[in-house]
C-alpha positions as CSV (number, residue, x, y, z in Angstrom):
1,G,24.3,-5.2,19.0
2,T,24.3,-1.4,18.8
3,G,20.5,-0.9,18.9
4,P,18.5,0.5,21.8
5,F,17.3,-3.0,22.8
6,R,18.7,-6.5,23.0
7,L,16.8,-9.8,22.7
8,A,16.0,-11.0,26.2
9,S,13.8,-14.0,25.3
10,W,12.1,-15.5,22.2
11,R,9.4,-18.1,21.9
12,R,8.7,-19.1,18.3
13,S,5.4,-17.8,16.9
14,S,4.4,-16.6,20.4
15,R,6.4,-14.0,22.2
16,I,9.5,-11.7,21.9
17,V,10.9,-9.8,24.8
18,L,13.3,-6.9,24.2
19,A,15.3,-5.4,27.1
20,R,17.1,-2.1,27.2
21,N,20.6,-2.3,25.8
22,P,23.0,-0.9,28.5
23,G,25.6,-0.4,25.8
24,Y,23.4,1.8,23.6
25,R,24.9,5.2,22.7
26,E,24.0,8.3,24.7
27,R,20.9,9.7,23.0
28,F,18.2,12.0,24.3
29,Y,14.6,12.7,23.2
30,D,14.7,15.9,21.1
31,A,11.7,16.2,18.8
32,E,10.8,19.4,16.9
33,P,7.0,19.4,16.3
34,A,5.5,22.2,14.4
35,P,4.3,25.2,16.5
36,D,0.7,24.4,15.7
37,D,1.1,20.7,16.5
38,A,-0.5,20.7,20.0
39,E,-0.2,17.0,20.5
40,G,3.4,17.0,19.5
41,Q,4.2,19.9,21.7
42,A,2.6,18.1,24.7
43,I,4.7,15.0,24.0
44,R,7.8,17.1,23.7
45,A,7.2,18.9,27.0
46,R,6.8,15.6,28.8
47,F,9.8,13.7,27.3
48,E,12.3,16.3,26.2
49,G,15.8,15.6,27.6
50,R,15.0,12.1,28.7
51,R,17.5,9.4,27.6
52,I,16.3,7.0,24.9
53,P,15.0,4.4,25.1
54,I,12.6,5.6,27.7
55,V,11.2,2.1,28.6
56,D,13.2,-0.7,30.0
57,E,11.4,-3.6,28.3
58,V,9.2,-4.2,25.3
59,E,7.1,-7.4,25.0
60,V,5.8,-8.3,21.5
61,S,2.9,-10.8,21.4
62,I,2.6,-12.7,18.2
63,I,-1.1,-13.3,17.7
64,E,-2.0,-14.4,14.2
65,E,-5.8,-14.6,14.4
66,D,-7.8,-11.4,14.5
67,Q,-10.3,-12.3,17.2
68,P,-7.8,-13.4,19.8
69,M,-5.8,-10.3,19.1
70,W,-8.8,-8.1,19.6
71,L,-9.9,-9.9,22.8
72,S,-6.3,-9.6,24.2
73,F,-6.5,-5.9,23.8
74,L,-9.9,-5.6,25.4
75,N,-8.8,-7.7,28.4
76,A,-5.7,-5.4,28.8
77,E,-3.4,-8.3,28.1
78,I,-1.6,-6.1,25.6
79,D,-1.1,-2.3,25.9
80,A,-1.7,-1.3,22.3
81,L,-2.9,-2.5,18.9
82,A,-0.5,-0.1,17.2
83,S,2.4,-0.9,14.9
84,K,3.1,-1.5,11.3
85,Y,2.2,-5.2,11.6
86,G,-0.3,-5.1,14.4
87,P,-2.9,-2.3,14.2
88,V,-6.6,-3.0,14.8
89,P,-7.6,-5.9,12.7
90,G,-9.9,-4.9,9.8
91,N,-12.8,-7.0,11.1
92,F,-12.9,-4.9,14.2
93,V,-12.3,-1.4,12.9
94,V,-16.0,-0.4,12.7
95,Q,-16.4,-1.7,16.2
96,A,-13.4,0.2,17.5
97,M,-13.8,3.5,15.7
98,P,-17.2,3.9,14.1
99,G,-17.2,6.8,11.7
100,G,-13.5,7.5,12.6
101,Q,-14.3,8.2,16.3
102,I,-13.4,6.1,19.2
103,A,-16.3,3.9,20.3
104,P,-18.1,5.2,23.5
105,N,-17.5,1.9,25.4
106,L,-13.8,2.2,24.7
107,A,-13.6,5.9,25.4
108,K,-15.1,5.3,28.9
109,R,-12.1,3.1,29.7
110,G,-9.7,5.9,28.7
111,I,-8.7,4.0,25.5
112,Q,-7.5,6.3,22.7
113,G,-7.4,5.8,19.0
114,R,-6.3,7.3,15.8
115,Q,-6.7,6.5,12.1
116,S,-3.8,7.4,9.7
117,V,-3.3,7.2,6.0
118,N,-0.1,5.2,5.5
119,P,2.8,6.3,3.2
120,D,2.1,3.2,1.1
121,I,0.4,2.1,-2.1
122,A,-1.4,-1.0,-3.3
123,I,-0.8,-1.7,-7.0
124,T,-1.8,-4.1,-9.7
125,Y,1.0,-4.6,-12.2
126,F,0.9,-5.8,-15.8
127,N,3.9,-7.6,-17.2
128,M,5.0,-5.4,-20.1
129,E,6.6,-8.4,-21.8
130,D,3.5,-10.6,-21.7
131,P,2.0,-11.4,-25.1
132,V,-1.5,-10.6,-23.9
133,V,-1.3,-7.5,-21.7
134,G,2.2,-6.2,-22.4
135,G,3.6,-4.0,-25.0
136,Y,3.5,-0.3,-26.1
137,T,1.3,-0.5,-29.1
138,P,-2.0,1.5,-29.0
139,E,-4.2,-1.6,-28.6
140,R,-2.2,-3.0,-25.7
141,V,-2.1,0.3,-24.0
142,A,-5.9,0.5,-24.4
143,L,-6.4,-2.9,-23.0
144,R,-4.5,-2.0,-19.7
145,R,-6.3,1.2,-19.4
146,A,-9.6,-0.5,-20.0
147,I,-8.8,-3.1,-17.3
148,G,-7.9,-0.2,-14.9
149,L,-11.2,1.6,-15.7
150,A,-13.2,-1.6,-15.1
151,M,-11.8,-2.1,-11.6
152,D,-14.2,-0.8,-8.9
153,I,-11.8,0.5,-6.3
154,E,-14.5,2.4,-4.4
155,R,-16.3,-0.9,-3.8
156,E,-13.0,-2.6,-2.8
157,I,-12.5,0.1,-0.2
158,R,-16.0,0.0,1.1
159,I,-16.7,-3.7,1.2
160,I,-13.4,-5.5,1.4
161,R,-11.2,-3.0,3.1
162,R,-14.1,-1.7,5.4
163,G,-13.3,1.9,4.6
164,Q,-9.6,1.5,5.6
165,A,-8.1,3.1,2.4
166,I,-8.3,6.1,0.1
167,P,-8.2,5.8,-3.7
168,A,-4.7,6.2,-5.3
169,Q,-4.3,8.5,-8.3
170,S,-0.7,7.8,-9.2
171,N,2.3,5.8,-8.1
172,I,3.4,8.5,-5.6
173,V,2.5,7.9,-2.0
174,P,1.3,10.3,0.7
175,Y,3.8,12.4,2.8
176,T,6.4,12.3,0.0
177,T,7.6,14.9,-2.5
178,G,5.6,14.8,-5.6
179,Y,2.4,13.7,-3.9
180,D,-0.5,16.0,-4.4
181,P,-3.7,15.2,-2.6
182,G,-5.6,17.3,-5.1
183,F,-4.2,15.5,-8.1
184,K,-6.8,13.4,-10.0
185,S,-6.2,11.1,-13.0
186,E,-7.8,8.3,-14.9
187,A,-5.9,5.9,-12.6
188,G,-8.5,6.7,-10.0
189,D,-11.6,6.3,-12.2
190,H,-14.1,3.5,-12.3
191,D,-15.9,3.8,-15.7
192,P,-17.0,0.5,-17.2
193,A,-18.7,2.3,-20.1
194,R,-15.5,4.0,-21.1
195,A,-13.6,0.7,-20.6
196,M,-15.9,-1.0,-23.1
197,A,-15.7,1.9,-25.6
198,L,-11.8,1.6,-25.5
199,L,-12.0,-2.2,-26.0
200,D,-14.4,-1.8,-28.9
201,L,-12.4,0.9,-30.5
202,Y,-9.1,-1.1,-30.5
203,G,-10.6,-4.4,-31.7
204,Y,-11.2,-6.3,-28.5
205,V,-14.7,-7.4,-29.5
206,D,-16.8,-10.6,-29.2
207,R,-16.4,-12.2,-32.6
208,D,-18.1,-15.6,-32.0
209,G,-21.0,-14.5,-29.9
210,D,-20.0,-16.5,-26.8
211,G,-20.1,-13.4,-24.6
212,W,-16.4,-12.9,-24.2
213,R,-14.1,-10.6,-26.1
214,E,-11.3,-11.8,-28.4
215,Q,-8.0,-10.0,-29.1
216,P,-7.7,-7.9,-32.2
217,D,-6.1,-10.8,-34.1
218,G,-9.0,-13.1,-33.2
219,Q,-7.1,-15.0,-30.5
220,P,-9.0,-15.7,-27.2
221,L,-8.6,-12.9,-24.6
222,E,-8.1,-14.3,-21.1
223,L,-6.3,-12.7,-18.2
224,L,-4.2,-14.7,-15.8
225,K,-3.9,-13.0,-12.4
226,A,-1.6,-14.3,-9.6
227,T,-3.2,-14.6,-6.1
228,Q,-2.7,-16.1,-2.7
229,P,-4.7,-18.8,-0.9
230,E,-5.8,-16.7,2.1
231,Q,-9.5,-15.9,2.5
232,I,-9.0,-12.1,2.0
233,Y,-7.6,-12.7,-1.5
234,R,-10.6,-14.7,-2.5
235,Q,-12.7,-11.5,-1.9
236,F,-10.3,-9.4,-4.0
237,D,-10.4,-12.1,-6.7
238,E,-14.2,-12.3,-6.8
239,L,-14.4,-8.5,-7.2
240,F,-11.8,-8.5,-9.9
241,R,-13.6,-11.3,-11.7
242,K,-16.9,-9.5,-11.6
243,N,-15.4,-6.3,-12.8
244,M,-13.8,-8.0,-15.8
245,E,-16.9,-10.0,-16.6
246,A,-18.9,-6.8,-16.7
247,V,-16.8,-5.6,-19.6
248,G,-16.6,-9.0,-21.3
249,I,-13.1,-10.1,-20.2
250,K,-12.5,-13.7,-19.0
251,V,-10.0,-14.1,-16.2
252,R,-8.3,-17.1,-14.5
253,F,-6.3,-17.1,-11.3
254,E,-2.9,-18.6,-10.4
255,T,-2.7,-19.4,-6.7
256,G,0.6,-19.6,-4.9
257,Q,2.5,-18.3,-1.9
258,W,3.7,-14.7,-1.9
259,P,7.5,-15.5,-2.0
260,E,6.9,-17.8,-5.0
261,H,5.0,-15.1,-6.8
262,L,7.7,-12.5,-6.1
263,K,10.3,-14.8,-7.5
264,K,8.2,-15.3,-10.6
265,A,7.4,-11.6,-10.9
266,R,11.1,-10.7,-10.9
267,A,11.7,-13.2,-13.6
268,G,8.9,-11.8,-15.7
269,K,6.8,-15.0,-15.4
270,L,3.5,-13.6,-14.1
271,Q,1.0,-11.7,-16.2
272,I,-0.9,-9.7,-13.5
273,W,-0.3,-9.5,-9.8
274,A,-1.5,-7.2,-7.0
275,L,0.8,-6.2,-4.1
276,G,1.8,-3.3,-1.9
277,S,4.7,-1.1,-1.2
278,S,5.6,1.3,1.6
279,A,7.8,4.5,1.5
280,T,10.8,4.6,3.8
281,S,11.7,8.3,3.2
282,T,10.1,11.6,2.2
283,D,11.5,11.5,-1.4
284,G,8.8,10.5,-3.7
285,Q,11.2,9.6,-6.4
286,T,11.9,6.2,-4.8
287,A,8.4,5.2,-5.8
288,L,9.3,5.9,-9.4
289,F,12.0,3.2,-9.4
290,R,9.2,0.8,-10.3
291,L,9.0,2.6,-13.7
292,H,12.7,2.9,-14.4
293,G,14.1,0.7,-17.1
294,L,17.2,-0.2,-15.2
295,Q,15.1,-1.6,-12.4
296,A,13.3,-4.2,-14.5
297,G,13.4,-7.5,-12.7
298,S,13.9,-5.7,-9.4
299,Q,11.6,-2.9,-8.1
300,N,10.2,-2.5,-11.6
301,L,8.2,-5.7,-11.6
302,A,6.2,-4.6,-14.7
303,R,9.5,-4.5,-16.6
304,F,8.4,-1.1,-18.1
305,R,11.0,0.4,-20.3
306,L,10.5,3.8,-21.8
307,P,13.5,6.0,-22.7
308,E,11.4,9.2,-22.3
309,F,10.7,8.2,-18.7
310,D,14.2,7.1,-17.9
311,A,15.6,10.5,-19.1
312,L,13.0,12.3,-16.9
313,F,13.9,10.2,-13.9
314,D,17.6,10.9,-14.4
315,R,16.9,14.6,-14.7
316,M,14.9,14.5,-11.5
317,S,17.8,12.8,-9.7
318,Q,19.9,15.9,-10.3
319,L,17.5,18.5,-9.0
320,P,16.7,19.8,-5.6
321,D,13.2,19.9,-4.3
322,G,11.3,22.8,-5.9
323,P,9.0,23.8,-8.8
324,E,11.2,22.3,-11.5
325,R,11.3,19.0,-9.8
326,E,7.6,19.1,-9.0
327,A,6.9,19.6,-12.7
328,L,8.9,16.5,-13.5
329,F,6.8,14.5,-10.9
330,L,3.7,15.6,-12.7
331,Q,5.1,14.4,-16.0
332,A,6.1,11.1,-14.4
333,K,2.5,10.6,-13.1
334,K,1.0,11.4,-16.5
335,I,3.3,8.9,-18.2
336,G,2.4,6.2,-15.7
337,T,-1.3,6.9,-16.2
338,A,-1.0,6.9,-20.0
339,Y,0.9,3.6,-20.4
340,M,-0.7,2.0,-17.3
341,P,2.1,-0.6,-16.5
342,Y,0.7,-0.4,-13.0
343,K,-2.9,0.3,-11.8
344,P,-2.5,2.2,-8.5
345,T,-5.4,1.2,-6.4
346,V,-5.3,2.5,-2.8
347,H,-3.3,4.1,0.0
348,R,-4.2,2.2,3.1
349,I,-5.4,3.5,6.4
350,S,-4.3,2.0,9.8
351,T,-6.3,2.2,13.0
352,D,-4.3,2.3,16.3
353,L,-5.7,1.9,19.8
354,W,-3.8,2.2,23.0
355,H,-4.7,2.0,26.7
356,P,-4.4,5.1,28.9
357,W,-1.2,3.9,30.6
358,L,0.7,4.0,27.4
359,I,2.0,7.6,27.4
360,G,3.2,9.5,24.4
361,Y,2.3,7.0,21.6
362,R,2.3,8.5,18.1
363,R,2.5,6.5,14.9
364,P,5.7,7.5,13.0
365,T,5.0,8.4,9.4
366,F,8.0,6.5,8.0
367,W,8.1,3.4,10.1
368,N,10.5,2.9,12.9
369,E,9.1,0.7,15.6
370,W,7.7,3.3,18.0
371,W,9.2,1.9,21.1
372,H,12.7,2.9,19.8
373,L,11.6,6.4,20.6
């Protein structure tokens, strides 16, 4: 191959060894950190001019269970818990970096750590073609917005994610154009009282006294949310169930494997599903593909189709970064919040740890396995 490493050995579900590719093109370390980036400047001073890749070999240990992974790091059997797929397991984040600071027992060993907000987003989507939650009529829009308001994202972050996320306010992800950390919207609110008021106003009321709301036409109102069998999803499901029951909405769950759900989602056969997405570049417009009509059945899992949005998206594609394009991003965020085909929930935080002999580690914002550098 033409990459910086070649596969030296592979043991299924256990170990991958990558060796320097002698045929890799001539390339040298040449970073350009900001003048006020002290850490970046120090790394540059140490490595500038050295040929890439700097290391001769990379060994990747595949450890599926959290505790063995954590113990392997503590026993110095692995150099770092630091990659897109292998940061510190959530169960051990508080132990590793209480309050966002490296634990004293780890600091004494020279272990370093960092927490970073990822350029990603977790979303819950609503199938816009579904007969219960889909559609563009006022009552269907109100239902989706009420569901969003009923979802307790702060509790999800605190209890299930162990503080390893920040609330999302729109579909745009951190570190990309269009993202404004000061932007606030209804998408980030938890307000059960407002949710119930919306449901009452648009005819989602309990007509038969059984404690559950019916649809405006009198038909039963029951949500069907896709989920996966792993333990962590049971925690998410239980919170979602409690949130919906608190506003009088009944919910069932459809359990399946992630690839099966994705296939169904693209075919428009799921009603509600929660999943995540990561940015691969600095252009925030890529996140808006999930709202573009031509992407229905692909990136646009919600199958959202709105000519007003498509025209805005096409106009944005023709503009350079600047105030006019930023104004279109703001309009796009407002449309997403108003129609709520997606409930943006969180941007996740990753915690990395590495031993003192690993020099120059820094998590790339848009992921490229760090050893390539």
